[in-house]
KOLMARBA-215314 format. One record per residue: residue in three letters; residue number from 1; x, y, z of N, C-alpha, C in turn; chain. Coordinates in Angstrom, 3 decimals, decimal comma. Layout:
% KOLMARBA-215314
   resn   resi        n_x        n_y        n_z       ca_x       ca_y       ca_z        c_x        c_y        c_z   chain
    Ala    NUM          X          Y          Z          X          Y          Z          X          Y          Z       A
...
% end
This chain:
% KOLMARBA-215314
   resn   resi        n_x        n_y        n_z       ca_x       ca_y       ca_z        c_x        c_y        c_z   chain
    Met      1     12,710      6,334     -9,593     12,201      5,357     -9,747     10,641      5,578     -8,977       A
    Lys      2      9,562      5,555     -9,469      8,542      5,573     -9,043      7,831      4,483     -8,383       A
    Ile      3      7,739      4,067     -7,160      6,815      2,982     -6,315      5,723      2,764     -6,034       A
    Ile      4      4,658      2,208     -6,103      3,243      2,427     -5,333      3,030      1,151     -4,242       A
    Gly      5      3,028      1,921     -2,963      2,660      0,958     -2,135      1,357      0,752     -1,893       A
    Ile      6      0,384     -0,632     -1,577     -0,206     -1,069     -1,569     -0,757     -1,803     -0,063       A
    Asp      7     -2,146     -1,270      0,541     -2,097     -2,008      1,900     -4,187     -2,349      1,701       A
    Pro      8     -3,722     -3,748      1,311     -5,025     -4,205      0,421     -6,502     -4,496      2,055       A
    Gly      9     -7,229     -4,012      1,192     -8,599     -4,056      2,360    -10,067     -4,599      1,546       A
    Ser     10    -10,813     -4,731      2,219    -12,298     -5,279      1,424    -12,953     -4,126      1,056       A
    His     11    -12,788     -3,238      1,882    -13,652     -1,779      1,548    -12,807     -0,530      1,785       A
    Arg     12    -11,438     -0,557      2,074    -10,929      0,139      2,086     -9,186      0,002      1,387       A
    Val     13     -8,822      0,865      0,759     -6,983      0,211      0,307     -6,561      1,132      0,648       A
    Gly     14     -5,352      1,051      1,219     -4,484      2,324      1,318     -3,095      2,110      0,161       A
    Tyr     15     -3,187      3,424     -0,327     -2,151      3,530     -1,643     -1,311      4,818     -0,971       A
    Ala     16      0,067      4,671     -1,615      0,786      5,901     -1,927      1,925      5,614     -2,754       A
    Ile     17      2,365      6,722     -3,614      3,386      6,508     -4,892      4,194      7,525     -4,222       A
    Leu     18      5,725      6,975     -4,124      6,797      7,666     -3,463      8,019      7,463     -5,016       A
    Ser     19      8,443      8,812     -5,251      9,454      8,774     -6,374     10,743      9,193     -5,641       A
    Phe     20     11,693      8,110     -5,982     13,095      8,391     -5,260     13,929      8,763     -6,372       A
    Pro     21     14,896      9,405     -5,804     15,968     10,002     -7,066     16,675      9,308     -7,388       A
    Glu     22     16,729      9,131     -8,912     17,582      8,229     -9,969     18,603      7,127     -9,234       A
    Gly     23     18,772      6,116     -9,295     19,621      5,444     -8,124     19,576      5,248     -7,147       A
    Leu     24     18,743      6,015     -5,853     19,024      6,029     -4,601     17,723      5,418     -4,071       A
    Arg     25     17,855      4,917     -2,860     16,980      4,336     -1,946     16,649      5,160     -0,685       A
    Arg     26     16,856      6,512     -1,062     16,582      7,404     -0,004     16,167      8,720     -0,360       A
    Asn     27     15,544      9,382      0,672     14,804     10,813     -0,082     13,934     10,728     -0,961       A
    Pro     28     12,837     10,046     -0,815     11,812      9,959     -1,748     11,010     11,140     -1,642       A
    Glu     29     10,065     11,607     -2,866      9,252     12,650     -2,701      7,770     12,133     -2,736       A
    Leu     30      7,033     12,003     -1,873      5,595     11,470     -1,682      4,581     12,440     -2,964       A
    Leu     31      4,466     11,656     -3,777      3,475     12,130     -5,149      2,045     12,413     -4,517       A
    Thr     32      1,710     11,010     -4,138      0,452     11,002     -3,337     -0,048     10,226     -2,683       A
    Tyr     33     -1,013      9,983     -1,476     -1,089      8,665     -1,017     -2,787      9,341     -0,266       A
    Gly     34     -3,506      7,834     -0,235     -5,006      8,067      0,436     -5,257      6,608      0,374       A
    Thr     35     -6,646      6,753      0,013     -7,306      5,302      0,413     -8,684      5,475     -0,543       A
    Ile     36     -8,674      3,754     -1,019     -9,910      4,002     -1,752    -10,656      3,582     -1,393       A
    Glu     37    -11,847      3,796     -1,194    -13,257      4,104     -0,558    -14,194      3,053     -1,002       A
    Val     38    -14,740      2,111     -0,227    -15,911      1,367     -0,919    -16,297      1,491      0,423       A
    Ala     39    -18,079      1,770     -0,222    -19,103      2,150      1,124    -19,484      0,715      1,832       A
    Pro     40    -19,191      0,819      3,093    -19,656     -0,549      4,047    -20,718     -1,375      3,425       A
    Lys     41    -20,767     -2,865      3,431    -21,840     -3,645      3,095    -22,221     -3,618      1,483       A
    Thr     42    -21,191     -3,108      0,738    -21,038     -3,155     -0,338    -20,693     -4,607     -0,857       A
    Pro     43    -21,785     -5,333     -1,518    -21,441     -6,718     -1,916    -20,321     -6,994     -3,210       A
    Ser     44    -19,830     -8,348     -3,126    -18,828     -8,286     -4,225    -19,829     -8,944     -5,046       A
    Pro     45    -19,360     -8,476     -6,689    -18,179     -7,928     -7,060    -18,377     -6,474     -7,303       A
    Asp     46    -19,110     -5,950     -6,898    -19,537     -4,615     -6,859    -18,149     -3,766     -6,127       A
    Asn     47    -18,083     -3,869     -5,263    -16,903     -3,551     -4,075    -15,038     -3,725     -5,160       A
    Leu     48    -15,152     -4,924     -5,446    -13,768     -5,340     -6,200    -14,062     -4,732     -7,387       A
    Leu     49    -14,692     -4,377     -8,138    -14,804     -3,647     -9,660    -14,574     -2,131     -9,192       A
    His     50    -15,379     -1,353     -7,787    -14,687      0,149     -7,586    -13,146      0,073     -7,594       A
    Ile     51    -13,011     -0,822     -6,376    -11,307     -0,988     -6,505    -10,716     -1,034     -7,170       A
    Arg     52    -11,056     -1,584     -8,271    -10,398     -2,039     -9,473    -10,296     -0,864    -10,442       A
    Lys     53    -11,727     -0,044    -10,573    -11,465      1,185    -11,164    -10,466      2,308    -10,938       A
    Glu     54    -10,691      2,511     -9,323     -9,935      3,673     -8,694     -8,368      3,305     -9,037       A
    Leu     55     -8,207      2,140     -8,558     -6,823      1,464     -8,745     -6,262      1,841    -10,333       A
    Met     56     -6,738      1,938    -11,122     -6,277      1,598    -12,464     -6,000      3,066    -12,959       A
    Asp     57     -7,460      4,159    -12,148     -6,925      5,559    -12,649     -5,780      6,059    -11,992       A
    Ile     58     -5,296      5,485    -10,692     -3,899      6,080    -10,028     -3,128      5,550    -10,987       A
    Leu     59     -2,630      4,267    -11,187     -1,591      3,728    -11,939     -1,763      4,426    -13,400       A
    Thr     60     -3,032      4,735    -13,753     -2,424      5,922    -15,437     -2,234      6,940    -15,116       A
    Glu     61     -2,493      7,575    -14,071     -1,980      8,677    -13,920     -0,492      8,967    -13,478       A
    Phe     62     -0,311      8,081    -12,484      1,228      8,043    -11,923      2,289      7,290    -12,318       A
    Gln     63      1,849      6,120    -12,985      2,723      5,515    -13,970      3,907      4,986    -12,891       A
    Pro     64      3,522      4,435    -12,014      4,692      3,830    -11,151      5,436      2,577    -11,922       A
    Glu     65      6,584      2,337    -11,728      7,534      1,715    -12,255      7,739      0,317    -11,268       A
    Ala     66      7,274      0,099    -10,119      6,993     -1,067     -9,070      5,989     -0,652     -8,412       A
    Ala     67      5,804     -2,219     -7,561      4,781     -2,007     -6,515      5,077     -3,037     -5,550       A
    Ala     68      4,973     -2,365     -4,489      5,112     -3,128     -2,828      3,717     -3,428     -2,385       A
    Val     69      2,965     -4,695     -2,554      1,729     -5,196     -2,124      2,032     -5,605     -0,359       A
    Glu     70      1,266     -5,250      0,659      1,375     -6,206      1,983      0,706     -7,353      1,783       A
    Glu     71      1,409     -8,603      2,477      0,481     -9,467      2,207     -0,661     -9,829      3,354       A
    Leu     72     -1,338    -10,869      3,141     -2,516    -10,867      4,170     -2,015    -11,901      5,240       A
    Phe     73     -2,407    -11,302      6,611     -2,561    -11,653      7,901     -3,690    -11,804      8,384       A
    Phe     74     -4,158    -13,075      8,778     -5,682    -12,740      9,426     -5,400    -14,362     10,331       A
    Val     75     -6,054    -14,114     11,549     -6,099    -15,187     12,624     -7,273    -15,863     12,851       A
    Gln     76     -8,166    -14,821     13,313     -9,701    -15,707     13,322    -10,447    -15,546     12,488       A
    Asn     77    -11,022    -14,409     11,819    -11,950    -14,484     11,005    -11,674    -14,687      9,461       A
    Thr     78    -11,836    -15,893      9,166    -11,667    -16,441      7,809    -12,890    -15,478      6,669       A
    Thr     79    -13,652    -15,170      6,995    -14,828    -14,572      6,046    -14,197    -13,505      5,279       A
    Thr     80    -13,547    -12,528      6,884    -12,846    -11,221      6,301    -11,468    -11,470      5,679       A
    Gly     81    -10,811    -12,477      6,225     -9,679    -12,655      5,289     -9,763    -13,120      3,797       A
    Met     82    -10,962    -13,807      3,572    -11,350    -14,408      2,122    -11,772    -12,875      1,227       A
    Lys     83    -12,357    -11,937      2,075    -12,811    -10,726      1,214    -11,606     -9,723      0,958       A
    Val     84    -10,700     -9,664      2,043     -9,576     -9,046      1,698     -8,654     -9,680      0,782       A
    Ser     85     -8,847    -11,302      0,500     -8,000    -12,028     -0,409     -8,496    -11,457     -1,989       A
    Glu     86     -9,878    -11,464     -1,768    -10,645    -11,140     -2,960    -10,255     -9,771     -3,710       A
    Ser     87     -9,862     -8,549     -2,654     -9,330     -7,490     -2,888     -7,699     -7,377     -3,087       A
    Arg     88     -7,213     -8,024     -2,959     -5,524     -8,553     -2,985     -5,371     -9,151     -4,374       A
    Gly     89     -6,144     -9,876     -4,751     -6,175    -10,439     -5,797     -6,735     -9,535     -7,129       A
    Val     90     -7,571     -8,537     -6,930     -7,774     -7,916     -8,300     -6,686     -6,602     -7,841       A
    Ile     91     -6,166     -6,235     -7,029     -5,157     -5,211     -7,032     -3,836     -5,968     -7,857       A
    Leu     92     -3,612     -7,289     -7,600     -2,063     -8,175     -8,362     -2,864     -8,095     -9,834       A
    Leu     93     -3,735     -8,334    -10,036     -4,562     -8,528    -11,345     -4,359     -7,304    -12,064       A
    Ser     94     -4,795     -5,978    -11,460     -4,564     -4,370    -12,131     -3,345     -4,303    -12,281       A
    Leu     95     -2,112     -4,907    -11,174     -0,682     -4,155    -11,817     -0,264     -5,073    -12,671       A
    Gly     96     -0,583     -6,449    -12,932     -0,558     -7,435    -13,888     -0,525     -6,958    -14,989       A
    Glu     97     -1,922     -6,435    -15,038     -2,362     -5,667    -16,656     -1,450     -4,554    -17,009       A
    Lys     98     -1,299     -3,891    -16,176     -0,123     -2,655    -16,288      1,498     -3,269    -16,498       A
    Gln     99      1,701     -4,346    -16,271      2,793     -4,928    -16,381      3,699     -4,016    -15,407       A
    Ile    100      3,152     -3,720    -14,379      3,965     -3,430    -13,150      4,718     -4,371    -12,116       A
    Pro    101      6,230     -4,840    -12,210      6,526     -5,699    -10,902      6,049     -5,659     -9,680       A
    Val    102      5,678     -6,694     -9,169      5,215     -6,436     -7,676      6,318     -7,372     -6,963       A
    Val    103      6,251     -6,568     -5,915      7,167     -7,209     -4,401      6,115     -7,694     -3,551       A
    Ser    104      6,047     -8,538     -2,812      4,928     -8,815     -1,797      5,932     -8,783     -0,651       A
    Leu    105      5,328     -7,911      1,046      6,018     -7,836      2,183      4,929     -8,076      2,854       A
    Thr    106      5,546     -8,859      4,373      4,265     -9,142      5,280      4,581     -7,923      6,364       A
    Ala    107      3,654     -7,862      6,915      3,033     -6,574      8,016      4,640     -6,436      8,929       A
    Thr    108      4,994     -7,449      9,161      6,175     -7,395      9,901      7,625     -6,802      9,499       A
    Gln    109      7,610     -7,246      8,143      8,689     -6,540      7,393      8,439     -5,431      7,039       A
    Ile    110      7,241     -4,785      6,749      7,686     -3,606      6,609      7,337     -2,579      7,706       A
    Lys    111      6,902     -2,927      9,069      7,128     -2,707     10,297      8,796     -2,463     10,549       A
    Lys    112      9,518     -3,623     10,741     10,985     -3,507     10,939     11,469     -2,756     10,011       A
    Gly    113     11,366     -2,563      8,757     11,982     -1,825      7,596     11,427     -0,290      7,871       A
    Ile    114     10,785      0,082      8,839     10,332      1,430      8,619     10,617      2,197     10,207       A
    Ser    115     10,848      1,110     11,123     10,516      1,390     12,473     11,811      0,709     13,086       A
    Ala    116     12,431     -0,259     12,841     13,035     -1,336     13,307     12,624     -2,033     14,311       A
    Lys    117     11,386     -1,849     14,248     10,535     -2,840     14,915      9,165     -3,685     14,452       A
    Gly    118      9,414     -4,768     14,445      8,535     -6,053     13,909      7,112     -5,910     14,278       A
    Asn    119      7,184     -5,312     15,620      5,835     -5,204     16,066      5,424     -3,714     16,763       A
    Ala    120      5,941     -2,980     15,720      5,538     -1,710     15,929      3,874     -1,268     15,664       A
    Thr    121      3,435     -0,211     16,744      2,112      0,108     16,714      1,706      0,906     15,483       A
    Lys    122      0,311      1,007     14,626      0,298      2,013     14,285      0,940      3,397     14,076       A
    Lys    123      0,691      3,882     15,602      1,218      5,331     16,249      2,706      5,192     15,709       A
    Glu    124      3,428      4,350     16,301      5,199      4,344     15,989      5,330      4,183     14,207       A
    Val    125      4,556      3,751     13,495      4,493      3,682     11,929      4,845      4,943     11,722       A
    Arg    126      4,028      5,834     11,940      3,455      6,919     11,585      4,618      7,983     11,761       A
    Ala    127      4,812      7,673     13,608      6,167      8,565     13,706      7,188      8,226     13,052       A
    Ala    128      7,669      6,947     12,615      9,046      6,515     12,049      8,783      7,286     10,563       A
    Ile    129      7,787      7,114      9,913      7,452      7,913      8,340      7,789      9,397      8,562       A
    Gln    130      7,196      9,746      9,864      7,257     11,424     10,064      8,794     11,719      9,791       A
    Met    131      9,636     11,013     11,265     10,833     11,140     11,366     11,735     10,772     10,216       A
    Ile    132     11,677      9,555      9,815     12,698      8,980      8,284     12,503      9,774      7,452       A
    Leu    133     11,339      9,739      6,951     11,132     10,285      5,584     10,404     12,023      5,966       A
    Gly    134     10,471     12,277      6,658      9,966     13,790      6,646      9,018     14,385      6,134       A
    Phe    135      7,792     13,166      6,380      6,448     13,368      5,875      5,723     13,966      7,172       A
    Lys    136      5,605     15,328      7,606      5,267     15,618      8,675      3,578     15,860      8,649       A
    Asp    137      3,022     15,930      7,855      1,278     16,625      7,489      0,662     15,435      7,269       A
    Leu    138      0,878     14,408      7,835     -0,157     12,892      7,779     -1,607     13,026      8,013       A
    Lys    139     -2,173     12,822      7,046     -3,638     12,883      7,287     -4,343     11,808      6,768       A
    Gly    140     -5,694     11,582      7,396     -6,239     10,424      6,716     -5,950      9,212      7,682       A
    His    141     -6,498      7,503      6,806     -6,523      6,856      7,504     -5,169      5,792      7,581       A
    Asp    142     -5,091      5,289      8,796     -3,461      4,467      8,792     -3,496      3,710      7,839       A
    Asp    143     -4,573      3,231      7,188     -4,166      2,497      5,775     -3,167      3,113      4,946       A
    Ser    144     -2,946      4,128      4,632     -2,438      4,996      3,913     -0,981      5,216      4,136       A
    Trp    145     -1,059      5,396      5,659      0,430      5,350      6,132      0,927      4,153      5,979       A
    Asp    146      0,320      3,291      6,156      0,912      1,727      6,120      1,481      1,455      4,446       A
    Ala    147      0,800      2,227      3,582      1,343      2,334      1,949      2,141      2,981      2,306       A
    Ile    148      2,660      3,870      2,587      3,610      4,938      2,472      4,676      4,002      2,911       A
    Ala    149      4,705      3,369      4,116      5,908      2,407      4,726      6,141      1,319      3,779       A
    Cys    150      4,655      0,477      3,137      5,224     -0,417      2,479      5,963     -0,071      1,447       A
    Ala    151      5,699      0,977      0,533      6,272      1,367     -0,814      8,083      2,045     -0,236       A
    Phe    152      8,195      2,039      0,758      9,558      3,040      1,227     10,147      1,427      1,239       A
    Val    153      9,936      0,472      2,004     10,442     -0,591      2,589     10,821     -1,429      0,930       A
    Gly    154      9,342     -1,348      0,160      9,763     -2,351     -0,928     10,701     -1,651     -1,952       A
    Arg    155     10,927     -0,759     -1,863     11,941     -0,101     -2,978     13,387     -0,751     -2,771       A
    Ser    156     13,861     -1,413     -1,265     15,044     -2,059     -1,131     14,810     -3,267     -1,930       A
    Leu    157     13,702     -3,602     -2,245     13,567     -5,070     -2,683     13,460     -4,892     -4,472       A
    Val    158     13,155     -3,851     -4,719     13,129     -3,848     -6,489     14,097     -3,345     -6,944       A
% end
């Protein structure tokens, strides 16, 4: 089973596609991971169109059978939260258009599922991915690492 994990953002979206052996929830292969980058200060809807186009290209190329998308968590800055909500809406719409089933996970669920600590730091999440999944040479932004963890934990829910 191929599953895409997605960490939404208004100008940077982390994504990762894991392929699990038939019927198993362990020993995945990391097919691809990275970030969809939109230049800072790119206004809506231009940033959303860019995210949608790149995500649709990824979905078309890898054809995941399921998706795990991180839920939003914001406390103070509602303006940023609204922009990320717009991005998450575009992500969910794109997945729906491709008829890919979606599970939503909180950041705490993802952290606990990959590291056994619901309050794990970014560094601890990366270390857990490297240790548990054996993906040693992780590069790029932590958004893409979060997407790997999201896909891994999401697999147990599909």
